[in-house]
C-alpha positions in Angstrom: 247.4 115.6 186.9 244.5 118.2 187.1 241.8 115.5 186.1 243.4 112.9 188.6 242.9 115.5 191.3 239.4 116.0 190.0 238.6 112.4 189.9 239.9 112.3 193.5 237.9 114.8 194.8 234.8 114.1 193.2 235.5 109.8 194.8 235.7 111.7 198.0 232.9 113.8 197.6 231.1 111.1 196.6 231.9 108.8 199.5 231.3 111.3 202.2 227.8 111.8 200.7 227.2 108.6 200.8 228.3 107.6 204.4 226.0 110.8 205.6 222.8 109.7 204.0 223.5 105.7 205.7 223.9 107.4 209.3 220.9 109.2 208.8 218.7 105.8 207.6 220.4 103.7 210.5 220.3 106.7 213.4 216.8 105.3 214.3 219.4 102.1 215.7 222.2 104.2 217.4 221.8 104.1 221.0 221.4 107.6 222.9 224.8 109.3 223.0 226.4 106.9 220.6 225.6 108.7 217.0 229.5 109.2 215.7 230.3 112.8 215.2 226.9 113.7 216.5 226.3 112.7 220.0 227.2 115.8 222.4 228.5 118.2 219.4 225.6 118.6 217.5 223.0 116.8 219.8 221.8 117.6 223.5 221.5 114.5 225.9 219.3 114.9 229.6 216.1 114.2 231.2 212.6 115.5 229.4 211.7 118.3 232.0 208.1 118.9 229.7 206.0 118.7 226.6 204.1 121.5 225.6 201.6 119.8 223.1 200.1 123.5 222.5 203.2 124.8 221.1 205.0 121.1 220.1 207.8 122.5 223.0 210.1 119.9 224.2 211.9 121.1 227.1 215.0 119.0 228.6 218.0 119.7 231.5 221.0 118.6 230.4 224.7 118.7 231.9 224.7 122.4 230.8 221.2 123.8 231.9 217.8 123.8 230.2 217.8 123.0 226.8 213.9 123.8 224.5 213.4 121.8 220.8 210.5 122.6 218.6 208.9 119.1 217.4 207.7 119.7 213.7 206.2 117.5 211.4 209.5 116.3 210.1 210.5 115.7 213.7 211.4 112.3 213.8 210.8 110.4 217.3 212.6 107.2 218.4 212.3 104.8 221.3 215.3 103.7 222.4 215.0 99.9 224.2 218.7 99.3 223.4 219.3 98.7 227.3 216.6 96.1 227.4 217.5 94.6 224.1 215.0 94.8 222.0 215.0 97.1 218.9 214.4 100.6 218.4 210.8 101.6 217.1 209.1 105.0 216.1 207.6 106.7 218.8 205.5 110.0 219.2 204.9 113.2 221.2 202.9 111.0 223.5 206.3 109.2 224.6 207.8 112.5 225.8 207.5 112.2 229.4 208.8 114.0 232.0 211.9 112.2 234.2 212.6 110.1 230.6 216.4 110.3 229.4 216.4 111.7 225.8 218.7 113.4 223.0 217.7 115.7 220.7 219.5 116.4 217.5 218.7 120.1 216.2 218.4 121.5 212.8 221.2 123.5 211.8 221.0 126.5 209.5 224.6 126.9 208.1 226.8 126.7 211.1 223.8 128.2 213.5 221.4 125.5 215.4 217.9 126.4 215.1 214.9 125.6 217.9 214.0 122.8 215.8 214.4 119.3 216.5 215.7 116.6 213.7 215.1 113.9 215.7 214.5 113.2 219.1 215.7 109.8 221.0 214.0 108.7 224.1 214.8 105.8 226.3 212.5 103.4 227.6 213.1 100.6 229.9 210.7 97.4 231.1 208.6 99.2 233.1 208.0 101.4 230.3 210.0 104.4 231.2 
């Protein structure tokens, strides 16, 4: 009986691990606000207010106020082109322009949110905004 429970537990653990890695590898293709289990829970959606190049700090205005995120060497930046029916692509800090809608997924240390951004998605349109 114990061996069966252990095998079931192991199988569930493997499936959860695989699904986590699958989401990370496909996150670039998911539009702003549509990341299952992440959007609005572990991320913040809002309008870019400013980007401080010297300190690598992005400030956005979300529904519940202003939020800051530190862009690190590990932060992924993607351009969300889903509204104009184009493929999402990799972006850079140069794309962190005031007025653009974005979603920031923060890095967590256990249950505590850090100020570091794991990834940032920035919406782009036909006009480039």
